[in-house]
VEXGU-400125 format. One record per residue: residue in three letters; x, z, y of N, C-alpha, C in turn. Coordinates in steps of 0.02 Angstrom, whole numbers. Example, Ala and Ser with C-alpha at 12.3 -4.5 7.8 and 13.67 -1.06 7.14 Angstrom:
! VEXGU-400125
+-----+--------+--------+--------+--------+--------+---------+--------+--------+--------+
!  aa !  neast !    nup ! nnorth ! caeast !   caup ! canorth !  ceast !    cup ! cnorth !
+-----+--------+--------+--------+--------+--------+---------+--------+--------+--------+
! ala !    660 !    390 !   -284 !    615 !    390 !    -225 !    660 !    390 !   -165 !
! ser !    642 !    354 !   -112 !    684 !    357 !     -53 !    645 !    394 !      2 !
+-----+--------+--------+--------+--------+--------+---------+--------+--------+--------+
This chain:
! VEXGU-400125
+-----+--------+--------+--------+--------+--------+---------+--------+--------+--------+
!  aa !  neast !    nup ! nnorth ! caeast !   caup ! canorth !  ceast !    cup ! cnorth !
+-----+--------+--------+--------+--------+--------+---------+--------+--------+--------+
! met !     42 !      0 !    -59 !      0 !      0 !       0 !     45 !      0 !     62 !
! pro !     33 !    -46 !    108 !     72 !    -47 !     170 !     59 !     17 !    211 !
! ile !    107 !     34 !    251 !    100 !     92 !     296 !    104 !     66 !    367 !
! tyr !     55 !     85 !    408 !     52 !     65 !     477 !     52 !    125 !    522 !
! met !     75 !    115 !    584 !     72 !    168 !     634 !     19 !    150 !    685 !
! asp !    -26 !    196 !    697 !    -79 !    186 !     746 !    -59 !    225 !    808 !
! arg !    -41 !    190 !    861 !    -17 !    223 !     921 !    -60 !    203 !    980 !
! his !    -77 !    252 !   1022 !   -120 !    240 !    1080 !    -93 !    276 !   1140 !
! glu !   -102 !    247 !   1198 !    -90 !    281 !    1262 !   -152 !    322 !   1277 !
! leu !   -143 !    386 !   1287 !   -201 !    430 !    1299 !   -214 !    437 !   1374 !
! pro !   -277 !    429 !   1393 !   -294 !    437 !    1464 !   -292 !    510 !   1484 !
! asp !   -287 !    522 !   1548 !   -289 !    591 !    1574 !   -353 !    625 !   1550 !
! gly !   -347 !    688 !   1533 !   -404 !    727 !    1511 !   -413 !    730 !   1436 !
! val !   -378 !    687 !   1399 !   -382 !    689 !    1326 !   -331 !    741 !   1301 !
! thr !   -356 !    789 !   1264 !   -313 !    844 !    1240 !   -295 !    833 !   1167 !
! ser !   -247 !    873 !   1143 !   -228 !    870 !    1073 !   -287 !    890 !   1028 !
! glu !   -332 !    932 !   1053 !   -392 !    950 !    1015 !   -438 !    889 !   1006 !
! his !   -444 !    848 !   1059 !   -484 !    787 !    1053 !   -454 !    741 !    999 !
! val !   -389 !    734 !   1001 !   -355 !    690 !     953 !   -365 !    716 !    882 !
! ala !   -361 !    781 !    873 !   -372 !    811 !     806 !   -443 !    797 !    782 !
! gln !   -491 !    802 !    826 !   -561 !    788 !     807 !   -570 !    715 !    788 !
! ile !   -539 !    670 !    826 !   -544 !    599 !     810 !   -510 !    584 !    744 !
! his !   -453 !    615 !    731 !   -418 !    605 !     667 !   -462 !    629 !    609 !
! ala !   -494 !    686 !    617 !   -538 !    712 !     565 !   -594 !    662 !    550 !
! glu !   -621 !    631 !    602 !   -673 !    580 !     592 !   -645 !    519 !    556 !
! asp !   -585 !    498 !    575 !   -552 !    443 !     540 !   -544 !    459 !    466 !
! met !   -524 !    520 !    450 !   -515 !    540 !     380 !   -581 !    538 !    342 !
! arg !   -635 !    555 !    376 !   -701 !    556 !     345 !   -725 !    486 !    324 !
! ile !   -707 !    435 !    363 !   -732 !    367 !     350 !   -679 !    318 !    325 !
! gln !   -618 !    341 !    315 !   -564 !    294 !     299 !   -577 !    254 !    235 !
! his !   -611 !    283 !    187 !   -625 !    247 !     125 !   -667 !    184 !    136 !
! asn !   -705 !    183 !    191 !   -745 !    123 !     207 !   -702 !     63 !    225 !
! phe !   -640 !     76 !    243 !   -594 !     24 !     265 !   -534 !     15 !    219 !
! asn !   -538 !     47 !    159 !   -486 !     42 !     109 !   -417 !     60 !    138 !
! cys !   -416 !    116 !    173 !   -353 !    140 !     201 !   -349 !    216 !    193 !
! lys !   -289 !    242 !    206 !   -279 !    314 !     201 !   -234 !    338 !    258 !
! gly !   -261 !    381 !    300 !   -221 !    408 !     354 !   -177 !    464 !    329 !
! leu !   -112 !    457 !    337 !    -66 !    508 !     313 !    -56 !    563 !    364 !
! thr !    -51 !    544 !    426 !    -41 !    593 !     480 !    -58 !    558 !    546 !
! tyr !    -51 !    593 !    601 !    -61 !    563 !     666 !    -10 !    591 !    715 !
! trp !      0 !    557 !    770 !     48 !    578 !     820 !     14 !    581 !    887 !
! cys !     25 !    635 !    922 !     -2 !    643 !     990 !     55 !    668 !   1033 !
! asp !     74 !    629 !   1083 !    130 !    646 !    1126 !    106 !    662 !   1196 !
+-----+--------+--------+--------+--------+--------+---------+--------+--------+--------+
């Protein structure tokens, strides 16, 4: 399985808590897209 990095520029006001919530949602639906999120990065 290929490994990809999903990187985004975050707008002002987006917190690490927001990113964690979005990642949790991605994990919940990832099987619909035949992919698996290993981790995420928020800088």
